[in-house]
N, CA, C and O atoms as a GROMACS GRO file, in nm:
protein
  552
    1MET      N    1  11.745   5.323  17.566
    1MET     CA    2  11.742   5.360  17.426
    1MET      C    3  11.846   5.469  17.402
    1MET      O    4  11.862   5.561  17.482
    2GLN      N    5  11.916   5.456  17.292
    2GLN     CA    6  12.015   5.555  17.255
    2GLN      C    7  11.967   5.624  17.127
    2GLN      O    8  11.935   5.557  17.029
    3PHE      N    9  11.963   5.757  17.129
    3PHE     CA   10  11.913   5.832  17.015
    3PHE      C   11  12.019   5.927  16.963
    3PHE      O   12  12.108   5.970  17.036
    4SER      N   13  12.009   5.959  16.835
    4SER     CA   14  12.091   6.063  16.776
    4SER      C   15  12.001   6.146  16.686
    4SER      O   16  11.893   6.101  16.648
    5ASP      N   17  12.045   6.264  16.652
    5ASP     CA   18  11.964   6.353  16.570
    5ASP      C   19  11.965   6.310  16.424
    5ASP      O   20  12.070   6.275  16.369
    6THR      N   21  11.848   6.311  16.362
    6THR     CA   22  11.833   6.284  16.220
    6THR      C   23  11.765   6.404  16.158
    6THR      O   24  11.660   6.448  16.206
    7PHE      N   25  11.823   6.457  16.052
    7PHE     CA   26  11.767   6.572  15.981
    7PHE      C   27  11.689   6.522  15.860
    7PHE      O   28  11.742   6.447  15.778
    8LEU      N   29  11.563   6.562  15.850
    8LEU     CA   30  11.479   6.523  15.736
    8LEU      C   31  11.432   6.646  15.661
    8LEU      O   32  11.406   6.751  15.720
    9THR      N   33  11.422   6.631  15.531
    9THR     CA   34  11.363   6.736  15.448
    9THR      C   35  11.287   6.669  15.334
    9THR      O   36  11.335   6.573  15.275
   10PHE      N   37  11.168   6.719  15.304
   10PHE     CA   38  11.093   6.670  15.188
   10PHE      C   39  11.003   6.781  15.137
   10PHE      O   40  10.971   6.876  15.209
   11ASN      N   41  10.963   6.768  15.011
   11ASN     CA   42  10.883   6.869  14.946
   11ASN      C   43  10.785   6.801  14.851
   11ASN      O   44  10.827   6.724  14.765
   12LEU      N   45  10.657   6.828  14.866
   12LEU     CA   46  10.555   6.771  14.779
   12LEU      C   47  10.476   6.882  14.712
   12LEU      O   48  10.457   6.990  14.769
   13TYR      N   49  10.432   6.855  14.590
   13TYR     CA   50  10.350   6.950  14.515
   13TYR      C   51  10.227   6.879  14.462
   13TYR      O   52  10.231   6.759  14.435
   14ASN      N   53  10.116   6.954  14.448
   14ASN     CA   54   9.998   6.903  14.381
   14ASN      C   55  10.014   6.928  14.232
   14ASN      O   56  10.070   7.029  14.191
   15LYS      N   57   9.966   6.835  14.150
   15LYS     CA   58   9.976   6.851  14.004
   15LYS      C   59   9.910   6.980  13.957
   15LYS      O   60   9.958   7.044  13.863
   16ASN      N   61   9.800   7.018  14.021
   16ASN     CA   62   9.726   7.137  13.980
   16ASN      C   63   9.783   7.266  14.037
   16ASN      O   64   9.733   7.375  14.007
   17GLY      N   65   9.886   7.257  14.120
   17GLY     CA   66   9.949   7.376  14.176
   17GLY      C   67   9.884   7.429  14.303
   17GLY      O   68   9.934   7.525  14.361
   18TYR      N   69   9.775   7.369  14.346
   18TYR     CA   70   9.707   7.415  14.467
   18TYR      C   71   9.789   7.385  14.592
   18TYR      O   72   9.869   7.291  14.596
   19ILE      N   73   9.767   7.466  14.694
   19ILE     CA   74   9.824   7.441  14.826
   19ILE      C   75   9.714   7.378  14.911
   19ILE      O   76   9.604   7.432  14.920
   20THR      N   77   9.744   7.265  14.972
   20THR     CA   78   9.647   7.200  15.060
   20THR      C   79   9.706   7.190  15.200
   20THR      O   80   9.826   7.169  15.216
   21LYS      N   81   9.620   7.205  15.300
   21LYS     CA   82   9.667   7.220  15.438
   21LYS      C   83   9.633   7.101  15.526
   21LYS      O   84   9.549   7.017  15.494
   22ASP      N   85   9.703   7.099  15.639
   22ASP     CA   86   9.675   7.006  15.749
   22ASP      C   87   9.684   6.859  15.709
   22ASP      O   88   9.594   6.779  15.736
   23HIS      N   89   9.795   6.825  15.644
   23HIS     CA   90   9.822   6.685  15.610
   23HIS      C   91   9.897   6.618  15.725
   23HIS      O   92   9.995   6.671  15.775
   24LYS      N   93   9.850   6.501  15.764
   24LYS     CA   94   9.926   6.417  15.856
   24LYS      C   95  10.028   6.340  15.773
   24LYS      O   96  10.004   6.311  15.656
   25TYR      N   97  10.140   6.305  15.833
   25TYR     CA   98  10.242   6.227  15.763
   25TYR      C   99  10.316   6.142  15.866
   25TYR      O  100  10.347   6.188  15.976
   26HIS      N  101  10.343   6.018  15.826
   26HIS     CA  102  10.398   5.920  15.920
   26HIS      C  103  10.498   5.829  15.850
   26HIS      O  104  10.498   5.817  15.728
   27ILE      N  105  10.582   5.767  15.929
   27ILE     CA  106  10.658   5.653  15.882
   27ILE      C  107  10.576   5.531  15.918
   27ILE      O  108  10.537   5.512  16.034
   28HIS      N  109  10.549   5.447  15.818
   28HIS     CA  110  10.473   5.324  15.840
   28HIS      C  111  10.567   5.205  15.841
   28HIS      O  112  10.680   5.213  15.792
   29GLN      N  113  10.521   5.096  15.896
   29GLN     CA  114  10.601   4.976  15.922
   29GLN      C  115  10.663   4.915  15.796
   29GLN      O  116  10.779   4.875  15.797
   30ASN      N  117  10.586   4.907  15.687
   30ASN     CA  118  10.627   4.833  15.568
   30ASN      C  119  10.644   4.924  15.447
   30ASN      O  120  10.585   5.032  15.442
   31PRO      N  121  10.724   4.882  15.349
   31PRO     CA  122  10.730   4.957  15.224
   31PRO      C  123  10.603   4.930  15.144
   31PRO      O  124  10.540   4.826  15.162
   32PRO      N  125  10.564   5.022  15.055
   32PRO     CA  126  10.446   4.997  14.972
   32PRO      C  127  10.477   4.891  14.866
   32PRO      O  128  10.591   4.877  14.821
   33ASN      N  129  10.374   4.816  14.826
   33ASN     CA  130  10.390   4.722  14.716
   33ASN      C  131  10.397   4.798  14.585
   33ASN      O  132  10.320   4.891  14.562
   34VAL      N  133  10.490   4.761  14.499
   34VAL     CA  134  10.502   4.823  14.367
   34VAL      C  135  10.405   4.752  14.273
   34VAL      O  136  10.410   4.630  14.258
   35LEU      N  137  10.315   4.830  14.210
   35LEU     CA  138  10.214   4.774  14.121
   35LEU      C  139  10.258   4.775  13.976
   35LEU      O  140  10.226   4.683  13.900
   36ASP      N  141  10.330   4.880  13.936
   36ASP     CA  142  10.366   4.895  13.795
   36ASP      C  143  10.492   4.979  13.784
   36ASP      O  144  10.509   5.077  13.857
   37VAL      N  145  10.579   4.941  13.694
   37VAL     CA  146  10.700   5.019  13.666
   37VAL      C  147  10.703   5.047  13.517
   37VAL      O  148  10.696   4.955  13.436
   38SER      N  149  10.714   5.175  13.481
   38SER     CA  150  10.725   5.212  13.340
   38SER      C  151  10.827   5.324  13.328
   38SER      O  152  10.802   5.437  13.370
   39GLY      N  153  10.940   5.292  13.269
   39GLY     CA  154  11.047   5.391  13.255
   39GLY      C  155  11.102   5.430  13.390
   39GLY      O  156  11.147   5.345  13.467
   40THR      N  157  11.099   5.560  13.419
   40THR     CA  158  11.154   5.610  13.546
   40THR      C  159  11.046   5.631  13.651
   40THR      O  160  11.077   5.675  13.762
   41SER      N  161  10.920   5.600  13.619
   41SER     CA  162  10.813   5.618  13.718
   41SER      C  163  10.755   5.482  13.756
   41SER      O  164  10.770   5.383  13.685
   42TYR      N  165  10.689   5.482  13.870
   42TYR     CA  166  10.627   5.358  13.916
   42TYR      C  167  10.503   5.392  13.997
   42TYR      O  168  10.488   5.502  14.050
   43THR      N  169  10.414   5.294  14.006
   43THR     CA  170  10.290   5.307  14.081
   43THR      C  171  10.297   5.214  14.200
   43THR      O  172  10.336   5.098  14.187
   44VAL      N  173  10.260   5.265  14.318
   44VAL     CA  174  10.265   5.184  14.439
   44VAL      C  175  10.128   5.179  14.506
   44VAL      O  176  10.041   5.263  14.480
   45ASP      N  177  10.110   5.082  14.593
   45ASP     CA  178   9.987   5.064  14.670
   45ASP      C  179  10.015   5.106  14.815
   45ASP      O  180  10.073   5.029  14.891
   46CYS      N  181   9.972   5.226  14.851
   46CYS     CA  182   9.999   5.279  14.986
   46CYS      C  183   9.924   5.202  15.094
   46CYS      O  184   9.963   5.208  15.211
   47SER      N  185   9.818   5.130  15.058
   47SER     CA  186   9.741   5.058  15.159
   47SER      C  187   9.817   4.939  15.216
   47SER      O  188   9.772   4.878  15.313
   48THR      N  189   9.931   4.904  15.158
   48THR     CA  190  10.009   4.789  15.205
   48THR      C  191  10.120   4.828  15.302
   48THR      O  192  10.203   4.745  15.338
   49THR      N  193  10.122   4.954  15.345
   49THR     CA  194  10.232   5.003  15.430
   49THR      C  195  10.217   4.965  15.577
   49THR      O  196  10.310   4.984  15.655
   50GLY      N  197  10.102   4.913  15.615
   50GLY     CA  198  10.084   4.868  15.753
   50GLY      C  199  10.064   4.983  15.851
   50GLY      O  200  10.036   5.096  15.811
   51PRO      N  201  10.080   4.953  15.980
   51PRO     CA  202  10.057   5.054  16.084
   51PRO      C  203  10.173   5.153  16.094
   51PRO      O  204  10.278   5.135  16.032
   52HIS      N  205  10.152   5.257  16.174
   52HIS     CA  206  10.261   5.351  16.203
   52HIS      C  207  10.377   5.274  16.265
   52HIS      O  208  10.357   5.177  16.338
   53TYR      N  209  10.497   5.319  16.235
   53TYR     CA  210  10.616   5.255  16.290
   53TYR      C  211  10.627   5.289  16.438
   53TYR      O  212  10.640   5.406  16.474
   54ASN      N  213  10.621   5.188  16.524
   54ASN     CA  214  10.616   5.207  16.668
   54ASN      C  215  10.699   5.098  16.737
   54ASN      O  216  10.643   5.016  16.811
   55PRO      N  217  10.832   5.095  16.714
   55PRO     CA  218  10.914   4.985  16.765
   55PRO      C  219  10.923   4.977  16.917
   55PRO      O  220  10.957   4.872  16.971
   56TYR      N  221  10.893   5.085  16.987
   56TYR     CA  222  10.902   5.084  17.134
   56TYR      C  223  10.765   5.069  17.198
   56TYR      O  224  10.751   5.083  17.320
   57ASN      N  225  10.663   5.039  17.116
   57ASN     CA  226  10.526   5.014  17.164
   57ASN      C  227  10.474   5.124  17.255
   57ASN      O  228  10.420   5.097  17.362
   58VAL      N  229  10.490   5.248  17.211
   58VAL     CA  230  10.436   5.362  17.285
   58VAL      C  231  10.283   5.351  17.283
   58VAL      O  232  10.225   5.326  17.177
   59SER      N  233  10.220   5.368  17.397
   59SER     CA  234  10.074   5.361  17.405
   59SER      C  235  10.012   5.477  17.328
   59SER      O  236  10.052   5.592  17.344
   60VAL      N  237   9.913   5.445  17.243
   60VAL     CA  238   9.847   5.548  17.164
   60VAL      C  239   9.703   5.570  17.212
   60VAL      O  240   9.619   5.619  17.136
   61VAL      N  241   9.675   5.533  17.336
   61VAL     CA  242   9.542   5.550  17.393
   61VAL      C  243   9.510   5.699  17.402
   61VAL      O  244   9.589   5.778  17.453
   62GLN      N  245   9.391   5.735  17.351
   62GLN     CA  246   9.347   5.875  17.354
   62GLN      C  247   9.269   5.900  17.484
   62GLN      O  248   9.213   5.804  17.537
   63PRO      N  249   9.261   6.019  17.537
   63PRO     CA  250   9.320   6.142  17.483
   63PRO      C  251   9.464   6.165  17.527
   63PRO      O  252   9.526   6.263  17.486
   64MET      N  253   9.519   6.077  17.610
   64MET     CA  254   9.653   6.099  17.664
   64MET      C  255   9.758   6.112  17.553
   64MET      O  256   9.844   6.199  17.561
   65TYR      N  257   9.750   6.027  17.451
   65TYR     CA  258   9.854   6.028  17.348
   65TYR      C  259   9.861   6.165  17.280
   65TYR      O  260   9.969   6.222  17.266
   66GLU      N  261   9.747   6.216  17.238
   66GLU     CA  262   9.745   6.345  17.169
   66GLU      C  263   9.795   6.459  17.259
   66GLU      O  264   9.857   6.553  17.210
   67GLN      N  265   9.768   6.450  17.387
   67GLN     CA  266   9.814   6.553  17.480
   67GLN      C  267   9.963   6.543  17.507
   67GLN      O  268  10.029   6.645  17.527
   68GLU      N  269  10.018   6.421  17.508
   68GLU     CA  270  10.158   6.402  17.544
   68GLU      C  271  10.253   6.400  17.426
   68GLU      O  272  10.371   6.434  17.441
   69CYS      N  273  10.207   6.362  17.308
   69CYS     CA  274  10.294   6.353  17.190
   69CYS      C  275  10.309   6.492  17.130
   69CYS      O  276  10.224   6.538  17.053
   70LYS      N  277  10.415   6.558  17.166
   70LYS     CA  278  10.445   6.694  17.118
   70LYS      C  279  10.593   6.701  17.085
   70LYS      O  280  10.670   6.613  17.123
   71GLY      N  281  10.633   6.804  17.014
   71GLY     CA  282  10.772   6.821  16.974
   71GLY      C  283  10.871   6.818  17.089
   71GLY      O  284  10.982   6.768  17.073
   72ASP      N  285  10.832   6.870  17.205
   72ASP     CA  286  10.922   6.871  17.320
   72ASP      C  287  10.929   6.736  17.391
   72ASP      O  288  11.017   6.712  17.473
   73PHE      N  289  10.836   6.647  17.359
   73PHE     CA  290  10.829   6.516  17.425
   73PHE      C  291  10.825   6.404  17.321
   73PHE      O  292  10.733   6.322  17.322
   74MET      N  293  10.923   6.401  17.231
   74MET     CA  294  10.924   6.302  17.123
   74MET      C  295  10.922   6.159  17.172
   74MET      O  296  10.872   6.070  17.104
   75GLU      N  297  10.977   6.136  17.291
   75GLU     CA  298  10.980   5.999  17.342
   75GLU      C  299  10.841   5.949  17.379
   75GLU      O  300  10.824   5.829  17.402
   76ARG      N  301  10.741   6.037  17.386
   76ARG     CA  302  10.603   5.998  17.414
   76ARG      C  303  10.524   5.974  17.285
   76ARG      O  304  10.403   5.950  17.290
   77CYS      N  305  10.591   5.978  17.171
   77CYS     CA  306  10.527   5.958  17.041
   77CYS      C  307  10.573   5.827  16.979
   77CYS      O  308  10.682   5.777  17.010
   78GLU      N  309  10.490   5.771  16.893
   78GLU     CA  310  10.538   5.663  16.808
   78GLU      C  311  10.657   5.718  16.730
   78GLU      O  312  10.658   5.836  16.694
   79VAL      N  313  10.757   5.637  16.704
   79VAL     CA  314  10.871   5.682  16.624
   79VAL      C  315  10.822   5.737  16.490
   79VAL      O  316  10.874   5.837  16.442
   80GLY      N  317  10.723   5.672  16.430
   80GLY     CA  318  10.674   5.712  16.299
   80GLY      C  319  10.576   5.826  16.296
   80GLY      O  320  10.535   5.868  16.188
   81ASP      N  321  10.534   5.878  16.410
   81ASP     CA  322  10.434   5.986  16.414
   81ASP      C  323  10.502   6.121  16.390
   81ASP      O  324  10.526   6.196  16.484
   82LEU      N  325  10.533   6.149  16.265
   82LEU     CA  326  10.608   6.271  16.233
   82LEU      C  327  10.525   6.397  16.255
   82LEU      O  328  10.578   6.496  16.307
   83ASN      N  329  10.396   6.397  16.217
   83ASN     CA  330  10.318   6.519  16.239
   83ASN      C  331  10.290   6.541  16.386
   83ASN      O  332  10.275   6.656  16.428
   84GLY      N  333  10.281   6.436  16.466
   84GLY     CA  334  10.265   6.454  16.610
   84GLY      C  335  10.384   6.525  16.671
   84GLY      O  336  10.369   6.605  16.763
   85LYS      N  337  10.502   6.495  16.619
   85LYS     CA  338  10.626   6.554  16.672
   85LYS      C  339  10.661   6.687  16.607
   85LYS      O  340  10.724   6.772  16.670
   86HIS      N  341  10.622   6.706  16.479
   86HIS     CA  342  10.672   6.822  16.404
   86HIS      C  343  10.564   6.907  16.339
   86HIS      O  344  10.596   6.998  16.262
   87GLY      N  345  10.438   6.880  16.367
   87GLY     CA  346  10.330   6.961  16.313
   87GLY      C  347  10.279   6.911  16.178
   87GLY      O  348  10.346   6.832  16.111
   88LEU      N  349  10.162   6.958  16.140
   88LEU     CA  350  10.100   6.919  16.014
   88LEU      C  351  10.175   6.981  15.896
   88LEU      O  352  10.255   7.073  15.914
   89TYR      N  353  10.148   6.930  15.776
   89TYR     CA  354  10.221   6.971  15.656
   89TYR      C  355  10.127   7.038  15.557
   89TYR      O  356  10.012   6.996  15.542
   90GLU      N  357  10.176   7.142  15.489
   90GLU     CA  358  10.103   7.206  15.381
   90GLU      C  359  10.168   7.165  15.250
   90GLU      O  360  10.279   7.208  15.218
   91VAL      N  361  10.098   7.082  15.173
   91VAL     CA  362  10.150   7.037  15.044
   91VAL      C  363  10.147   7.153  14.946
   91VAL      O  364  10.044   7.219  14.930
   92GLY      N  365  10.260   7.178  14.881
   92GLY     CA  366  10.268   7.282  14.779
   92GLY      C  367  10.317   7.416  14.827
   92GLY      O  368  10.345   7.503  14.745
   93ARG      N  369  10.328   7.437  14.958
   93ARG     CA  370  10.372   7.567  15.008
   93ARG      C  371  10.525   7.575  15.015
   93ARG      O  372  10.584   7.663  14.953
   94THR      N  373  10.586   7.488  15.087
   94THR     CA  374  10.730   7.492  15.106
   94THR      C  375  10.778   7.354  15.149
   94THR      O  376  10.698   7.267  15.180
   95ARG      N  377  10.906   7.336  15.149
   95ARG     CA  378  10.956   7.206  15.194
   95ARG      C  379  10.947   7.197  15.346
   95ARG      O  380  10.951   7.298  15.417
   96LYS      N  381  10.935   7.077  15.393
   96LYS     CA  382  10.928   7.050  15.537
   96LYS      C  383  11.066   7.004  15.582
   96LYS      O  384  11.123   6.912  15.524
   97GLN      N  385  11.119   7.069  15.684
   97GLN     CA  386  11.250   7.033  15.739
   97GLN      C  387  11.238   7.024  15.890
   97GLN      O  388  11.172   7.106  15.954
   98PHE      N  389  11.303   6.924  15.947
   98PHE     CA  390  11.304   6.912  16.092
   98PHE      C  391  11.414   6.818  16.136
   98PHE      O  392  11.469   6.741  16.057
   99ILE      N  393  11.445   6.826  16.264
   99ILE     CA  394  11.540   6.734  16.327
   99ILE      C  395  11.460   6.646  16.421
   99ILE      O  396  11.380   6.694  16.501
  100ASP      N  397  11.482   6.516  16.411
  100ASP     CA  398  11.411   6.420  16.494
  100ASP      C  399  11.514   6.339  16.572
  100ASP      O  400  11.606   6.281  16.514
  101THR      N  401  11.499   6.335  16.702
  101THR     CA  402  11.599   6.269  16.786
  101THR      C  403  11.579   6.119  16.800
  101THR      O  404  11.666   6.051  16.855
  102ASN      N  405  11.466   6.065  16.752
  102ASN     CA  406  11.448   5.920  16.769
  102ASN      C  407  11.423   5.844  16.640
  102ASN      O  408  11.364   5.736  16.643
  103LEU      N  409  11.467   5.898  16.527
  103LEU     CA  410  11.463   5.824  16.400
  103LEU      C  411  11.600   5.762  16.378
  103LEU      O  412  11.698   5.833  16.355
  104LYS      N  413  11.606   5.632  16.384
  104LYS     CA  414  11.734   5.560  16.368
  104LYS      C  415  11.761   5.535  16.219
  104LYS      O  416  11.670   5.500  16.143
  105LEU      N  417  11.887   5.553  16.180
  105LEU     CA  418  11.927   5.524  16.043
  105LEU      C  419  12.002   5.392  16.031
  105LEU      O  420  12.022   5.342  15.921
  106TYR      N  421  12.041   5.336  16.144
  106TYR     CA  422  12.116   5.210  16.144
  106TYR      C  423  12.060   5.118  16.252
  106TYR      O  424  11.995   5.163  16.346
  107GLY      N  425  12.086   4.989  16.237
  107GLY     CA  426  12.045   4.893  16.338
  107GLY      C  427  11.905   4.841  16.317
  107GLY      O  428  11.840   4.873  16.217
  108PRO      N  429  11.857   4.759  16.411
  108PRO     CA  430  11.727   4.693  16.394
  108PRO      C  431  11.607   4.789  16.395
  108PRO      O  432  11.502   4.754  16.343
  109GLN      N  433  11.621   4.908  16.452
  109GLN     CA  434  11.512   5.005  16.452
  109GLN      C  435  11.526   5.109  16.341
  109GLN      O  436  11.460   5.213  16.345
  110SER      N  437  11.609   5.083  16.242
  110SER     CA  438  11.630   5.176  16.132
  110SER      C  439  11.499   5.203  16.058
  110SER      O  440  11.414   5.114  16.047
  111ILE      N  441  11.483   5.325  16.007
  111ILE     CA  442  11.365   5.358  15.928
  111ILE      C  443  11.378   5.314  15.783
  111ILE      O  444  11.279   5.312  15.710
  112PHE      N  445  11.499   5.277  15.739
  112PHE     CA  446  11.516   5.233  15.600
  112PHE      C  447  11.444   5.102  15.576
  112PHE      O  448  11.444   5.012  15.661
  113GLY      N  449  11.382   5.091  15.458
  113GLY     CA  450  11.302   4.974  15.425
  113GLY      C  451  11.157   4.990  15.467
  113GLY      O  452  11.075   4.902  15.439
  114ARG      N  453  11.125   5.098  15.532
  114ARG     CA  454  10.987   5.127  15.573
  114ARG      C  455  10.929   5.228  15.474
  114ARG      O  456  10.980   5.237  15.362
  115SER      N  457  10.826   5.302  15.509
  115SER     CA  458  10.768   5.396  15.413
  115SER      C  459  10.733   5.528  15.479
  115SER      O  460  10.705   5.535  15.599
  116LEU      N  461  10.735   5.633  15.399
  116LEU     CA  462  10.683   5.764  15.438
  116LEU      C  463  10.547   5.775  15.371
  116LEU      O  464  10.536   5.760  15.249
  117VAL      N  465  10.444   5.802  15.450
  117VAL     CA  466  10.307   5.813  15.399
  117VAL      C  467  10.254   5.952  15.431
  117VAL      O  468  10.266   5.999  15.544
  118VAL      N  469  10.194   6.016  15.331
  118VAL     CA  470  10.128   6.146  15.350
  118VAL      C  471   9.979   6.124  15.333
  118VAL      O  472   9.935   6.062  15.235
  119HIS      N  473   9.901   6.174  15.428
  119HIS     CA  474   9.756   6.157  15.428
  119HIS      C  475   9.688   6.280  15.368
  119HIS      O  476   9.752   6.383  15.347
  120GLY      N  477   9.558   6.268  15.341
  120GLY     CA  478   9.481   6.374  15.278
  120GLY      C  479   9.473   6.500  15.361
  120GLY      O  480   9.502   6.501  15.481
  121GLU      N  481   9.432   6.609  15.294
  121GLU     CA  482   9.424   6.739  15.361
  121GLU      C  483   9.320   6.738  15.472
  121GLU      O  484   9.235   6.650  15.478
  122GLU      N  485   9.328   6.839  15.558
  122GLU     CA  486   9.235   6.855  15.671
  122GLU      C  487   9.232   6.730  15.759
  122GLU      O  488   9.125   6.689  15.807
  123LYS      N  489   9.348   6.669  15.780
  123LYS     CA  490   9.366   6.554  15.869
  123LYS      C  491   9.291   6.428  15.824
  123LYS      O  492   9.258   6.344  15.908
  124GLN      N  493   9.263   6.416  15.695
  124GLN     CA  494   9.197   6.295  15.644
  124GLN      C  495   9.287   6.174  15.665
  124GLN      O  496   9.409   6.186  15.673
  125LYS      N  497   9.225   6.058  15.672
  125LYS     CA  498   9.301   5.934  15.690
  125LYS      C  499   9.344   5.873  15.556
  125LYS      O  500   9.428   5.783  15.554
  126THR      N  501   9.286   5.920  15.445
  126THR     CA  502   9.320   5.863  15.315
  126THR      C  503   9.467   5.887  15.283
  126THR      O  504   9.527   5.984  15.329
  127TYR      N  505   9.524   5.798  15.204
  127TYR     CA  506   9.663   5.811  15.162
  127TYR      C  507   9.667   5.889  15.031
  127TYR      O  508   9.594   5.857  14.938
  128ILE      N  509   9.753   5.992  15.022
  128ILE     CA  510   9.768   6.062  14.895
  128ILE      C  511   9.906   6.039  14.834
  128ILE      O  512   9.925   6.061  14.714
  129ALA      N  513  10.002   5.996  14.913
  129ALA     CA  514  10.136   5.970  14.861
  129ALA      C  515  10.210   5.879  14.958
  129ALA      O  516  10.187   5.883  15.079
  130CYS      N  517  10.300   5.798  14.902
  130CYS     CA  518  10.386   5.715  14.986
  130CYS      C  519  10.508   5.674  14.906
  130CYS      O  520  10.508   5.674  14.783
  131SER      N  521  10.612   5.641  14.979
  131SER     CA  522  10.735   5.598  14.915
  131SER      C  523  10.817   5.515  15.012
  131SER      O  524  10.811   5.536  15.134
  132LYS      N  525  10.891   5.421  14.959
  132LYS     CA  526  10.982   5.343  15.041
  132LYS      C  527  11.099   5.430  15.082
  132LYS      O  528  11.152   5.507  15.001
  133LEU      N  529  11.140   5.420  15.207
  133LEU     CA  530  11.257   5.492  15.256
  133LEU      C  531  11.380   5.407  15.231
  133LEU      O  532  11.394   5.297  15.284
  134GLU      N  533  11.469   5.458  15.147
  134GLU     CA  534  11.588   5.382  15.109
  134GLU      C  535  11.714   5.461  15.138
  134GLU      O  536  11.716   5.584  15.134
  135ARG      N  537  11.817   5.388  15.168
  135ARG     CA  538  11.948   5.448  15.190
  135ARG      C  539  12.008   5.484  15.055
  135ARG      O  540  12.010   5.402  14.963
  136PHE      N  541  12.057   5.606  15.043
  136PHE     CA  542  12.122   5.651  14.920
  136PHE      C  543  12.259   5.702  14.956
  136PHE      O  544  12.273   5.794  15.037
  137ILE      N  545  12.360   5.645  14.896
  137ILE     CA  546  12.497   5.686  14.923
  137ILE      C  547  12.553   5.753  14.799
  137ILE      O  548  12.547   5.697  14.690
  138TYR      N  549  12.607   5.873  14.817
  138TYR     CA  550  12.663   5.947  14.703
  138TYR      C  551  12.788   5.881  14.653
  138TYR      O  552  12.849   5.929  14.558
   0.00000   0.00000   0.00000
């Protein structure tokens, strides 16, 4: 496997202005289905994003996975397990920035066309936000 560094940054806010903690966030296999488009906004179905993106079939058997998937050992994580590699996210506090050595932007393992999914606070499994990852060229 050949890897290069990918820099990611994102920022989410709650409508009510609250800060919520301990959100898991992942790249999932599929883009969300678009349910409605009105003007510049659209509604998507996050439940259609499929499993975490795991093109190298990293074993996720517990408890080994949780012990081995850490920032220093990204190759022991699913490619899409962003919080496993970079820590949990606090929605509304600040933007999240990190460098990931195994997120591909080109080729068959590219993350484009997949989705970024943010789960509920306190490590809930519910989906609170998702979006298709698309290539944008200035």
